[in-house]
C-alpha positions in Angstrom: 8.9 -47.1 -3.2 12.3 -47.0 -4.8 13.1 -50.5 -3.5 10.1 -51.9 -5.1 11.4 -50.4 -8.6 15.0 -52.0 -8.2 15.7 -55.5 -8.9 18.5 -57.8 -8.2 19.7 -60.1 -10.7 22.8 -62.2 -9.6 23.5 -59.8 -6.9 23.9 -56.8 -9.2 20.9 -54.1 -8.6 19.5 -52.7 -11.7 16.4 -51.1 -13.4 14.1 -52.4 -16.0 13.1 -50.0 -18.8 9.4 -50.0 -17.5 10.3 -49.4 -14.0 12.8 -46.6 -15.1 9.6 -44.8 -16.6 7.8 -45.4 -13.5 10.5 -43.9 -11.5 10.7 -40.9 -13.7 7.0 -40.3 -13.3 7.2 -40.5 -9.5 10.2 -38.2 -9.5 8.3 -35.6 -11.6 5.2 -35.9 -9.5 7.2 -35.5 -6.4 8.9 -32.2 -8.0 5.6 -30.5 -8.6 5.2 -29.4 -5.0 8.5 -28.0 -4.3 8.9 -26.6 -7.9 5.6 -24.6 -7.8 6.9 -23.5 -4.3 10.3 -22.2 -5.9 8.5 -20.5 -8.4 6.2 -18.6 -6.4 8.2 -17.8 -3.3 10.2 -14.5 -2.7 14.0 -14.9 -3.5 13.6 -18.3 -5.2 11.2 -17.1 -7.6 12.8 -13.7 -8.2 13.1 -12.4 -11.7 16.9 -12.1 -11.3 17.2 -15.9 -11.0 17.0 -17.7 -14.3 14.3 -20.2 -15.0 16.9 -23.0 -15.7 18.4 -22.4 -12.3 15.0 -22.8 -10.5 14.4 -26.0 -12.5 17.7 -27.5 -11.4 17.1 -26.6 -7.8 13.9 -28.1 -7.9 15.4 -31.3 -9.3 18.1 -31.4 -6.7 15.8 -30.8 -3.7 13.4 -33.4 -4.9 16.0 -36.3 -5.0 15.9 -36.7 -1.2 12.2 -36.1 -1.1 11.4 -39.3 -3.2 13.7 -41.3 -0.9 11.9 -40.8 2.2 8.3 -39.6 1.2 5.3 -42.1 0.7 4.6 -41.8 -3.0 1.3 -42.8 -4.5 1.3 -45.8 -6.8 1.7 -45.6 -10.7 -1.9 -46.8 -11.1 -3.2 -44.1 -9.0 -1.2 -41.6 -10.8 -2.3 -42.8 -14.4 -6.1 -42.9 -13.3 -8.4 -40.0 -13.7 -7.7 -39.1 -10.0 -4.0 -38.5 -10.9 -5.2 -35.2 -12.5 -6.6 -34.0 -9.1 -3.3 -35.2 -7.3 -1.3 -33.0 -9.7 -3.4 -30.0 -9.0 -3.3 -30.5 -5.4 0.4 -30.6 -5.4 0.8 -27.5 -7.5 -1.8 -25.6 -5.3 -0.1 -26.5 -2.0 3.4 -25.6 -3.3 2.2 -22.4 -5.0 0.2 -21.6 -1.8 3.1 -21.7 0.5 5.3 -19.5 -2.0 2.4 -17.0 -2.2 1.9 -16.7 1.5 5.6 -15.8 2.1 5.0 -13.4 -1.0 2.1 -11.6 0.7 4.2 -11.0 3.9 7.2 -9.9 1.9 4.9 -7.4 0.2 4.6 -5.3 3.7 7.8 -4.0 3.0 6.8 -2.7 -0.2 3.7 -1.2 0.9 5.4 0.5 3.9 8.2 1.9 1.5 5.7 3.2 -1.1 3.6 5.0 1.6 6.8 6.6 3.0 7.9 7.6 -0.5 4.3 9.2 -1.1 4.3 11.0 2.0 7.7 12.3 1.6 7.2 13.4 -2.0 9.6 10.8 -3.5 6.6 8.9 -5.3 7.9 10.2 -8.6 11.5 8.6 -7.9 10.8 5.0 -9.2 12.6 2.5 -11.0 12.2 -1.1 -12.0 12.6 -3.5 -9.1 15.0 -6.2 -10.0 13.2 -8.7 -7.6 9.8 -8.4 -9.2 10.4 -6.6 -12.5 7.7 -3.9 -11.7 8.2 -0.1 -11.1 8.4 0.9 -7.6 9.7 3.7 -5.6 13.3 3.8 -4.7 12.5 3.5 -0.8 10.2 0.6 -1.5 13.1 -1.3 -3.2 15.3 -0.3 -0.3 12.9 -1.7 2.3 12.3 -5.1 0.0 16.2 -5.7 -0.3 16.8 -5.0 3.3 14.0 -7.7 4.1 15.6 -10.1 1.9 19.1 -9.7 3.2 17.6 -10.2 6.7 15.7 -13.1 5.6 18.8 -14.8 4.3 21.0 -13.7 7.1 18.7 -15.4 9.9 18.5 -18.6 7.5 14.8 -18.0 6.8 15.3 -19.6 3.4 16.6 -22.9 5.0 13.8 -22.8 7.4 11.0 -22.6 4.8 12.6 -25.2 2.7 12.6 -27.4 5.9 9.0 -26.8 6.2 8.3 -27.9 2.6 10.3 -31.2 3.2 8.3 -31.7 6.2 5.1 -31.2 4.4 6.0 -34.4 2.5 5.8 -36.5 5.6 2.8 -34.9 7.2 0.9 -34.3 3.8 2.3 -37.2 1.6 2.2 -36.5 -2.3 -1.1 -37.6 -3.7 -3.3 -37.4 -0.4 -6.4 -35.2 -0.1 -5.8 -32.3 2.1 -8.2 -29.3 3.3 -8.0 -26.6 1.0 -10.2 -24.4 3.5 -7.2 -24.2 5.7 -5.0 -22.9 2.9 -7.8 -20.3 2.1 -8.0 -19.3 5.8 -4.3 -18.9 5.9 -4.1 -16.8 2.8 -6.8 -14.4 4.3 -5.1 -14.3 7.4 -1.9 -13.5 5.8 -3.4 -10.5 3.9 -4.6 -8.9 7.1 -1.3 -9.4 8.9 0.5 -8.0 5.9 -1.2 -4.7 6.4 -0.5 -4.7 10.0 3.2 -5.2 9.8 3.3 -2.8 6.7 1.6 -0.1 9.4 4.4 -0.9 12.2 7.1 -0.3 9.4 5.8 3.0 8.1 3.9 4.7 11.0 6.9 6.2 13.0 8.3 7.8 9.6 4.9 8.6 8.3 3.8 10.3 11.5 6.9 12.6 11.8 6.5 13.6 8.2 2.9 14.4 8.7 3.8 16.8 11.6 6.6 18.2 9.3 4.0 18.7 6.4 1.5 20.3 8.7 4.3 22.6 10.0 5.4 23.5 6.4 1.6 24.2 5.5 1.4 26.6 8.6 4.8 28.4 7.7 3.5 28.9 4.0 0.1 30.1 5.2 1.6 32.6 7.6 4.4 33.6 5.1 3.0 33.4 1.4 6.2 34.5 0.0 7.9 31.5 0.9 8.2 28.9 -2.0 6.8 25.5 -0.8 8.8 23.5 -3.6 12.0 25.3 -2.9 11.7 25.2 0.8 9.4 22.3 1.8 10.6 19.6 -0.5 14.4 19.8 0.5 13.1 19.9 4.1 11.0 16.8 3.8 13.6 15.0 2.0 16.2 15.6 4.6 13.9 14.8 7.5 13.1 11.5 5.8 16.7 10.6 5.2 17.4 11.3 8.9 14.3 9.2 10.2 15.4 6.4 7.9 18.8 6.5 9.5 17.9 6.8 13.0 15.1 4.2 12.7 17.3 1.6 10.9 17.5 -0.6 14.1 13.8 -0.3 14.9 13.2 -1.0 11.3 15.3 -4.1 11.6 13.6 -5.5 14.5 10.1 -4.9 13.0 11.4 -7.0 9.8 12.5 -9.6 12.0 9.1 -10.0 13.5 7.9 -9.9 9.9 9.9 -12.9 9.1 8.9 -14.8 12.3 5.1 -13.9 11.5 5.6 -15.3 7.9 7.2 -18.5 8.9 4.6 -19.2 11.6 2.0 -18.5 9.0 3.4 -20.9 6.6 3.7 -23.5 9.5 -0.1 -22.9 10.3 -1.0 -23.4 6.7 0.7 -26.7 6.5 -0.9 -27.8 9.8 -4.3 -26.7 8.6 -3.9 -28.5 5.4 -2.7 -31.8 7.0 -5.2 -31.9 9.9 -8.1 -31.3 7.5 
């Protein structure tokens, strides 16, 4: 595609103004998928990353894409069918980012349930990654998952999947939306399953602790449940999180693998139709 737009006059390569405009249109069209992914995906679309940085990253990542991807013709983009092509590219990129976001929400759900069981639901502050108010334990789980995701080069893996999608699903081609919908539904179910794996060990022990505190306060009504039960529950929670950190790390590693596998299956389903 690029070779068709470059002309050679007296051995000197150059671009005509009309072809430069066509190249700009193709570049912007090729940027839609990766740009939508960066806006919707975790880490890349976090609130602490300025919008200007995400736009520049989209431009930089699009440069190698248009060099080897099979781009549609200018006539196809400027026709009424071009509107559908633009919507399809945005939907594909945003769906990939949202599937990753669904899996990453498992850490938030697990942390929120642990905080509620431990009586720390009120200890909430603004989450720097999403801008929403969340319990501190949820933020701890979320940041831990992000650090682990970066340490295992998960961000490079998902970017590679997005780049490969330009080969298997060339920009402007019709792909199967039902495959994307099925991947999104499956991601929701797996998110709750992984959240249960993260929180069940801690929540189960806290349930036993709360039952024990209830029995003690029932047998000795003079005990103040707030001055006795809350410090005990808080101490047990901190000890459980400390002792269970290696196991939580393994569970988060499996969560990352499942997220990447779900993204791969989504791309495969969309490509196969």
